N, C-alpha and C positions, 0 to 999 in steps of 0.2 A: 587074730592078731599074731599069735605064736604058731608059726609054721616052718616045715622043715624044706619046703619048696623055695627055691631061689628067688622066685618072683613074688612071694608073699612078704608082707611088712612084718618084720619081727620086732620092730622098737621105732621110735620116734626121737629125732632131734627137735628140740624146740626153742623158741624164744620168745619174750614177752616184752614188748616195747611200746614207743608211740609213733612207730614208722609203720606206713602200709604196707611196706615189703621188707624183706630180710634175706642176706646173704648168708648161706651157712658156712662154718669152718669146723674144723676137728674140735676146737675149744667149746663149742655150744654143749650144753647138758644133754642126756639121753633119757628118755622116757618109755620105760618098757612093762611096768606094772603098777596097779593100783590107780588111784583119783590123781589127776594132775591139776594141783592148786596153784595158783598165781595171784599175787597182789600188787596193786597199783601202788608207785610211790607216792601218788598225790593226785588232785582232781586233774580231770582230763580224759582225751581219748586214748584208748589201748588197743593193741592188736596182739592177737596168738598167732605165730607161725610154726608149723609143723612140716619136718622133712621126713619122709619115710625110709627106712633102712631095712635091707633083708638081712636074713641069718647071717651072710658073710659080712655085713656091715656097709655095703654099698648103697649109696644113697638113690633114692627115687624122686617120687613127684612131691612138690611142695605144696602146701596148703596154707592159707592166709585167712584168719578169721578176724571180723572187727569192722568198725571200729566198736568197743564197749566203752560206754561213758560212765564215769565215775565222778562224784561229785561229794567231797568230804568237808568242803569249804561252809563255814557259817555265813551267811550273806550279812551287810552290814547296812543298817537302816539309818535313813536321813532324809531331811526335807527343809525347805525354806517356805516361809509363807509371804503371798504376795510378793513374790520376787525378792525376798530378803529385806524388805522393809521393817523397820522397827516399831511402826505405828499402823494402825489401820483404824477406821471409822465405822465398820460394818463387822457384823459377827459372821457373816458369810464371807470367806476367805478362800483363795487358791492356794493349795499345797504342791510345790514343785518338789517332786521325789528326786532324791540324791541316793538311792540305794545302789548296793554293788554286790557282786558275788565271785571277783575275781576270775579264776579259771573254772569255775562252778558251772551249772547248767542254766543260771541266768534267773533274776528275781522274776517271779510270776503273779505273786498276790501281795497286797499289804492289808493291814487294818489300823483304826486308828481310835485315839480315846482323849477325852478331855480332863480326865483325872487319873488315869493309870490303873483304873479299876474296872469300870464299864467301857467294852470294848464294841466296836462295831463288828459286823461279820467280814470274814475275808472277803476281798474283790479283786478283781484282775487289776493288775498294776498298769497306770498310763502314765506319761510324763508330767502331767499336770492333772490334779483331782480336787474336786470341791469338797469344803468342809465347812460346818458351822460350829463356831466357838460358843463356850457356855455363855450364858447371858450375864449382864452387866459388865460396865467398865472396869479396867484394871490390866494387871499383867495375866497374860494368859500363858499356857502351854499345850501344845498338842503333842501327845505320845503316839511313835509310830513303830509298828513292826511288821517285817516282810518276810516272806516265804519263798524259798526258790522251788524250781521245777521239780527236784525230788525230794521236797519236804523238809529241807533244812530251814530252821528258824531263828531269825537273828535276834539281838538283844533289843531292848526297848530304847529308842533314841527319842529325843524331844526337839520342838522347835517352838521358839519363845517370839511375843509379840505383845504390843501394848495396845488394847482396844481402848478407844477413846472416840463417844460420838456426840461429845459436847462441844459446841460451837464456842470460840473466843468470845470475850466480852470487852469491849472497850468503854471506859469512864472517864470522869474528870476531865472533860473537854474544855479548855479555857483558852480564849484568844487575847493578845495583848498588841495592841490596844483593843478594846471592846467596840469602840465607835469609830470608824475611819471613812476616808473619801479616796478619791481616785490617787493613785502612785504611794500610797501610804504602803508601809512594810508591816505585815502582821505576823507575829509568832503563835502558831497553834500547839498546844501541849494537851496529851492525853495518855492513859494508861491502858496497855493489854494484860488481860488477866492470865495469860499463860505464854509460853514460847511459840513463835511463829515460824512458818515455812519461809517467807520471804518478808522484808518490810512492807507494812501495810499501805494502802493507796490511800491518799488524803485528796479530795476535791472539795473546791468553793465554787459554789454555783455551777458544777460541772467544770470548773477549770482544775487543771492539777496543781498540787502545792508540792514543794521539794523538801526531802527529809533532810534535816540539819544534824539531828543526833537521837540516839534512843536504841536500846536493845532489848530483847525478847523480855517480856514480863515487866517491864519497868516504864518510867515515862519516855514518850517519844515527843520530839520538837520538830516541827514542819515550819516552813517559812511559805509566805504567799504575798504578792505586790498586787494590791486591788487596782483592777483593770478600769477600762472606760464603762460607761453607763450600759453599753449593748452587752457586755460581759457581766457586768456586776452592777445590776440595777440597784437603786436605792432601796432600803427597808432592809429586814433580815436577812441574812446571807444563810443560803443552805449549805451546811458543811456535812460531807460523808465521809466514814473511816471504814474501812474494809480490809480484812486480810484473812488469810488460811493458818491455821495451828500444823502442828507437826503430823498430825493424822488426816489433813485435808480438809477438815471441817471449816465452811466459810462463816465468819461473823462480821457484822456489821454494825454501825452505829450513825444516825442521822440527826442534826441538831440544826435548828433556826433561832436558838436563843443565845449563843454565844458571840455573835459577830453583827453588828449593825452598820450598814454602808450608807452615808449621808452623800447629798448632792453636792457637787463641788460648787463653793462659793464663787459668785462672778458680779461685778456692778453693772446694773441695768444699763442700756443705752441713755434713756432718757436722764438719768443720774449723772452719767458722764458729761452729757451737754450741760446741766444744771452746774456741775462743779467747775466746768470752764468758764462759764458766765460768771460765777460767783469769784472766781480768781481774778477775772478782768476787770471787776468791779474794785476789787481790793486794789489791783494795780492801778487803775485810774484815781482813786481817792488819794493815793499815795502822791501820784504826781501833781495833784492839784494843791496839796499841802506844801510841796516843795517850792511851787511857784509863787504862793502868798509870801513866803518866807523871803 
């Protein structure tokens, strides 16, 4: 490097930046002895540019080295369970990863834990990953840690969900009135054991009843108009109540004890004829009494 020949490199101007090319000027520093150490300002791709100088200081060829990748960023871990739902009805869940590494080398591996103490092995990161929650209903937290391509490890993050595998229970079904006939209006009341995803579905003999009032976990009131015998035959009516809780568990109740439908009363044809004849006799008798007077 140190030579008296005008064609030999005696020193180098250098530049260290994030560009793949550099145009040297008189203001660039000169390296002519010892090791050359350069440090990046942050994570990213960097290049070392060298321009040779002869003993008289005339520039020669330019050399560009790089890119050199540097990653000083600690990745950030994160995930949501089942797309961000607050509830789930199975311990087998899907974790959607929300990990990031800024300008770093990128998240390459993740690991999980149900208690923050016992961890899974590092595994290749994917957008969505399967995980099994700790057994038993209740609040659950999945702990997540991620690692980038150069080995930087994130802080521990958590994703929460409420595991509920028990279906809702419907109780206290009452029909008012309990005995009806065609065109009667019936009120049906009952209670749900927990909050529901949507109002429950209620049918009478397979026919839909309409909701009047009610909210999650308290008494509901539905109304129903008794239909003709083709839709509502006489006898005990089958009332079915069904609905999903916030975790998606389906609960249902069926009863034939709350409501009885009776046949619509009608006057037989023979009875109508007899009644008409009876009225005719009364009318004739009255006319004869008037004549005698």
